[in-house]
LOLOLUM-644945 format. One line per 8 residues: number of its first residue (from 1); their letters; for each residue x, y, z of C-alpha. Coordinates in steps of 0.25 Angstrom, whole numbers. Example, Ala and Ser with C-alpha at 12.3 -4.5 7.8 and 13.67 -1.06 7.14 Angstrom:
REM residues 2
1 = as = 49,-18,31 | 55,-4,29
END
This chain:
REM residues 514
1 = xxxxxxxx = -144,96,180 | -139,84,188 | -146,74,180 | -140,80,167 | -126,79,173 | -129,65,178 | -133,61,164 | -121,68,158
9 = xxxxxxxx = -112,61,168 | -118,47,164 | -116,50,149 | -101,54,152 | -99,42,161 | -104,33,150 | -96,40,139 | -83,38,147
17 = xxxxxxxx = -86,24,150 | -88,22,135 | -75,28,132 | -68,20,143 | -74,8,137 | -68,12,123 | -55,14,129 | -55,1,135
25 = xxxxxxxx = -57,-6,122 | -44,0,117 | -37,0,130 | -22,-4,127 | -25,-6,112 | -21,4,101 | -33,8,91 | -32,7,76
33 = xxxxxxxx = -42,12,68 | -46,6,55 | -54,10,42 | -57,2,29 | -59,16,23 | -47,17,13 | -49,32,9 | -46,46,14
41 = xxxxxxxx = -58,45,23 | -53,32,29 | -39,38,31 | -45,51,38 | -54,42,47 | -43,34,52 | -34,45,54 | -44,53,62
49 = xxxxxxxx = -45,42,72 | -30,43,76 | -27,58,74 | -30,63,88 | -15,67,92 | -11,72,78 | -9,87,79 | 1,98,76
57 = xxxxxxxx = 9,97,64 | 6,84,58 | 14,75,49 | 7,64,41 | 18,52,39 | 14,46,25 | 21,38,15 | 19,46,2
65 = xxxxxxxx = 25,35,-7 | 34,34,-19 | 29,41,-32 | 16,35,-36 | 16,25,-25 | 3,17,-27 | 0,13,-12 | 2,25,-4
73 = xxxxxxxx = -10,31,4 | -18,39,-6 | -15,54,-6 | -30,58,-6 | -32,51,7 | -20,58,14 | -24,71,8 | -38,69,14
81 = xxxxxxxx = -33,66,27 | -23,78,28 | -34,88,23 | -44,83,33 | -36,80,46 | -21,84,44 | -22,97,36 | -9,103,41
89 = xxxxxxxx = -1,90,41 | 11,86,32 | 14,72,26 | 28,68,31 | 38,59,24 | 53,57,23 | 62,53,12 | 65,39,8
97 = xxxxxxxx = 77,31,11 | 77,24,-2 | 79,31,-15 | 65,33,-21 | 54,44,-24 | 56,50,-10 | 71,48,-7 | 74,63,-8
105 = xxxxxxxx = 65,75,-3 | 64,79,-18 | 60,66,-23 | 50,64,-11 | 44,78,-14 | 42,74,-29 | 36,60,-25 | 26,67,-15
113 = xxxxxxxx = 21,76,-27 | 20,64,-36 | 12,56,-26 | 3,68,-23 | 7,71,-8 | 5,86,-11 | -8,90,-3 | -1,92,10
121 = xxxxxxxx = 14,95,15 | 23,83,14 | 35,84,23 | 47,76,19 | 52,76,33 | 67,73,31 | 68,83,19 | 76,92,28
129 = xxxxxxxx = 83,83,38 | 80,73,49 | 78,72,64 | 80,61,74 | 69,56,83 | 72,46,95 | 68,32,94 | 64,28,108
137 = xxxxxxxx = 66,13,112 | 72,9,98 | 83,-2,96 | 88,3,83 | 87,18,84 | 88,29,95 | 83,39,85 | 77,40,71
145 = xxxxxxxx = 80,50,60 | 67,56,54 | 63,67,45 | 66,80,52 | 53,86,49 | 46,75,57 | 49,84,69 | 40,95,63
153 = xxxxxxxx = 27,87,66 | 18,86,78 | 10,74,74 | 11,63,63 | 1,55,56 | 7,42,50 | -2,39,38 | 3,26,33
161 = xxxxxxxx = 0,17,21 | 1,3,27 | 7,-7,18 | 19,-17,16 | 33,-13,16 | 45,-19,9 | 54,-18,22 | 44,-16,33
169 = xxxxxxxx = 34,-26,30 | 23,-16,32 | 22,-1,32 | 13,5,42 | 14,17,51 | 27,12,57 | 34,11,44 | 28,24,39
177 = xxxxxxxx = 34,32,51 | 46,24,54 | 52,25,39 | 44,37,35 | 48,47,45 | 63,42,46 | 71,51,36 | 75,46,23
185 = xxxxxxxx = 90,45,25 | 93,43,40 | 81,37,47 | 77,28,36 | 92,23,35 | 92,20,49 | 79,11,48 | 83,4,35
193 = xxxxxxxx = 98,3,34 | 108,-4,44 | 120,5,48 | 131,3,38 | 123,-5,28 | 123,-2,13 | 110,-9,12 | 99,2,13
201 = xxxxxxxx = 88,-8,18 | 97,-16,27 | 88,-16,39 | 75,-24,37 | 65,-33,44 | 64,-32,60 | 75,-21,61 | 69,-13,51
209 = xxxxxxxx = 55,-14,57 | 61,-9,71 | 69,2,65 | 57,7,57 | 49,6,70 | 59,14,78 | 59,25,68 | 44,26,69
217 = xxxxxxxx = 45,26,84 | 54,38,83 | 43,46,75 | 31,42,83 | 37,44,96 | 40,58,91 | 26,61,88 | 21,54,101
225 = xxxxxxxx = 5,54,101 | 5,63,89 | 6,52,78 | -5,43,72 | -5,32,62 | -14,29,50 | -11,16,41 | -18,15,27
233 = xxxxxxxx = -19,0,23 | -21,2,8 | -13,-2,-4 | -4,-11,5 | 7,-16,-4 | 18,-24,3 | 27,-13,-2 | 30,1,4
241 = xxxxxxxx = 25,13,-2 | 40,17,-4 | 40,7,-16 | 30,15,-23 | 26,9,-37 | 35,-3,-34 | 26,-7,-22 | 21,-21,-23
249 = xxxxxxxx = 6,-23,-27 | -4,-21,-16 | -11,-34,-13 | -15,-32,2 | -29,-27,3 | -32,-13,8 | -37,-12,22 | -40,2,27
257 = xxxxxxxx = -34,13,36 | -29,11,50 | -25,22,61 | -20,22,75 | -12,31,84 | -4,18,87 | 6,14,76 | 9,0,81
265 = xxxxxxxx = -6,-3,82 | -9,3,68 | 2,-4,60 | -1,-17,68 | -16,-16,64 | -12,-14,49 | -3,-26,50 | -13,-35,57
273 = xxxxxxxx = -24,-32,46 | -14,-36,36 | -12,-49,43 | -27,-51,45 | -29,-51,30 | -31,-64,22 | -18,-71,18 | -20,-67,3
281 = xxxxxxxx = -22,-53,7 | -10,-51,16 | 0,-61,12 | 9,-51,4 | 9,-40,16 | 11,-50,27 | 23,-56,19 | 29,-42,18
289 = xxxxxxxx = 27,-39,33 | 33,-53,38 | 44,-54,29 | 49,-40,33 | 46,-42,48 | 36,-31,47 | 29,-35,60 | 41,-30,68
297 = xxxxxxxx = 36,-16,65 | 24,-19,74 | 32,-27,85 | 43,-16,86 | 33,-5,87 | 27,-12,99 | 40,-14,105 | 43,0,104
305 = xxxxxxxx = 30,4,110 | 25,11,98 | 11,7,99 | 2,-5,102 | -1,-18,94 | -14,-20,102 | -24,-12,94 | -39,-11,91
313 = xxxxxxxx = -44,-9,77 | -55,1,76 | -64,0,63 | -67,14,59 | -77,9,48 | -86,2,58 | -88,12,70 | -75,10,76
321 = xxxxxxxx = -77,-4,81 | -65,-13,83 | -61,-23,72 | -50,-34,71 | -39,-33,60 | -46,-45,54 | -58,-36,52 | -49,-25,46
329 = xxxxxxxx = -43,-35,37 | -57,-40,32 | -59,-25,27 | -47,-27,17 | -50,-23,3 | -44,-34,-5 | -35,-27,-16 | -41,-29,-30
337 = xxxxxxxx = -38,-24,-44 | -48,-14,-41 | -39,-6,-32 | -30,-2,-44 | -31,8,-54 | -22,9,-67 | -20,18,-79 | -28,14,-92
345 = xxxxxxxx = -22,15,-105 | -28,29,-108 | -22,34,-95 | -34,34,-87 | -35,28,-73 | -42,14,-72 | -47,10,-59 | -48,-5,-59
353 = xxxxxxxx = -60,-4,-49 | -68,-1,-61 | -67,-15,-65 | -72,-20,-52 | -80,-33,-53 | -74,-36,-67 | -64,-48,-70 | -51,-42,-75
361 = xxxxxxxx = -40,-48,-84 | -28,-39,-82 | -17,-41,-92 | -4,-34,-95 | -3,-32,-110 | 7,-28,-121 | 6,-25,-136 | 18,-32,-141
369 = xxxxxxxx = 19,-45,-134 | 17,-59,-138 | 5,-60,-129 | -1,-47,-135 | -11,-56,-143 | -18,-59,-129 | -24,-45,-131 | -34,-52,-140
377 = xxxxxxxx = -37,-63,-130 | -39,-52,-119 | -48,-44,-127 | -56,-57,-130 | -58,-60,-115 | -62,-46,-113 | -73,-46,-124 | -78,-60,-119
385 = xxxxxxxx = -79,-57,-104 | -80,-42,-103 | -95,-42,-101 | -94,-52,-90 | -84,-43,-83 | -70,-46,-88 | -61,-34,-90 | -47,-35,-96
393 = xxxxxxxx = -37,-25,-92 | -24,-23,-100 | -11,-17,-94 | -1,-15,-105 | 13,-16,-100 | 27,-15,-107 | 35,-22,-97 | 36,-35,-104
401 = xxxxxxxx = 45,-35,-116 | 41,-20,-119 | 29,-26,-127 | 20,-14,-123 | 27,-2,-128 | 16,7,-133 | 8,18,-126 | -5,15,-119
409 = xxxxxxxx = -12,21,-132 | -4,12,-141 | -7,0,-133 | -22,3,-133 | -22,4,-148 | -14,-8,-150 | -23,-17,-141 | -36,-11,-148
417 = xxxxxxxx = -31,-12,-162 | -24,-25,-162 | -32,-33,-151 | -45,-26,-150 | -43,-23,-135 | -54,-17,-128 | -51,-20,-113 | -45,-10,-105
425 = xxxxxxxx = -30,-7,-106 | -22,0,-95 | -10,9,-97 | 3,3,-100 | 10,0,-86 | 20,-9,-80 | 15,-22,-73 | 28,-26,-66
433 = xxxxxxxx = 39,-18,-59 | 39,-5,-51 | 29,2,-60 | 19,-10,-61 | 5,-7,-63 | -1,-9,-49 | -13,-17,-55 | -3,-27,-62
441 = xxxxxxxx = 6,-28,-50 | -6,-31,-41 | -10,-42,-50 | 3,-49,-52 | 6,-48,-37 | -7,-56,-34 | -6,-65,-46 | 9,-68,-48
449 = xxxxxxxx = 16,-74,-59 | 15,-90,-59 | 21,-94,-72 | 17,-94,-87 | 11,-108,-87 | 14,-118,-98 | 17,-118,-113 | 27,-112,-122
457 = xxxxxxxx = 23,-98,-120 | 25,-99,-105 | 38,-106,-107 | 43,-94,-116 | 38,-84,-106 | 45,-91,-95 | 58,-92,-102 | 58,-78,-107
465 = xxxxxxxx = 56,-72,-93 | 65,-82,-86 | 76,-77,-95 | 74,-63,-90 | 72,-67,-76 | 73,-81,-71 | 65,-78,-59 | 54,-70,-66
473 = xxxxxxxx = 43,-80,-62 | 45,-77,-47 | 40,-63,-49 | 25,-61,-48 | 24,-50,-59 | 19,-50,-73 | 28,-57,-83 | 23,-53,-97
481 = xxxxxxxx = 13,-46,-105 | -2,-52,-104 | -2,-57,-90 | -16,-58,-86 | -23,-56,-72 | -37,-60,-70 | -44,-52,-59 | -58,-56,-53
489 = xxxxxxxx = -70,-48,-51 | -65,-44,-37 | -52,-38,-42 | -43,-50,-38 | -33,-56,-48 | -36,-71,-49 | -27,-76,-60 | -15,-72,-68
497 = xxxxxxxx = -12,-77,-82 | 1,-75,-89 | 3,-71,-103 | 4,-85,-107 | -11,-87,-104 | -19,-82,-116 | -32,-74,-112 | -41,-84,-118
505 = xxxxxxxx = -36,-94,-107 | -42,-84,-96 | -56,-86,-100 | -60,-96,-89 | -53,-88,-78 | -60,-76,-83 | -74,-83,-84 | -72,-88,-69
513 = xx = -72,-74,-64 | -83,-68,-73
END
């Protein structure tokens, strides 16, 4: 019996030594978990690494978005997480400070229905009033006004879509909690509006970062160790999800999902990964962070003792080994046209990933425009090169001179009968403005307007548009019908051609990509 006990003792000693060694590796450092798996499974995996203290009645703090917002965390992912790990949890939100789709509780409820947040309870926490939580160590607040129902929960999961933010520079867990738990009329006003000011958004830059962070501190101090954080780095526009369909196009690559029990470590890891990307990948996001003084969120969280900015990054996809933020940034999926879907002219969903490996010529079209004869040239290009891998995609649009008034069926018939068009046509949509087709917005964001070129037609176009808007050329968007974008076999736009460039002039550029 003694030899058996002796062997067991040795095994136990070795195990304890191993655990002690693991502890030493992360001693003094926060742990941030990372997976490249952008899916429901990846979300569950990341959450399950940090859920040890989540118990009792649980609130999932989630930005549920404006109506039909394109960039929010997919509902299917959240549903899968809640069904597996949080079956009795509620999504928790508050009404907005701005007048929009979630300004009143009634509007908010309608928006939740539209966006499909119907698979679990959603608690609009300030629907029936507010509560005050102390702010310990703050310089702007002694207490913060939050939705009253926040006090009904024992634990909180901050499930955050990490992205840019118009005022905060970036929106991570800090923004999700600090703005998202403050009630819509009092708490958010304290954060955003200077006392006595008639300007709603009069507080900005570093003071805004500090006020928002103090609001977060009030909430996480309330929950103590019963709060955890998950950030999803996907569809990272420089705009907040509050902007809904008006959000700027997503140009930053998707990264993955990160989680931690340390809010500062998590938000800093996400920011560090953004900065570790190549310049062309992160320039829009970094510009947004720095012009809004967003990094003050991180430094002020540290000053308030809300977490650690010294962390280790653990790769869940490779056996839990440590990796650097540069390693994580290398995992980025460069955004391409294949990320997008759009409606076809018969109302069907068209996944542009179906054209992966093809050269695409994407054109906004119109049936009653002086450039409408370009349909003939576009069809000629399609017939000449389609067997080599060219696809022409037409996006009818009525925004320029009202020159595409017909229905999708009428447009298709016109193109077929008058120009013999056989290449795919999409549903009629806007290409500029708040309801712009995301495909077209993405293209003109990456390939902005650079002039109409030379010649009489170019001069005419410039004179016509300058009369309506002398500063029109400063905007990167589409200026008129039959603007053409050439996309390579990797789904990246390589050139933009204005309507003043005839389709036949594109042959050399197309051949170079085929």
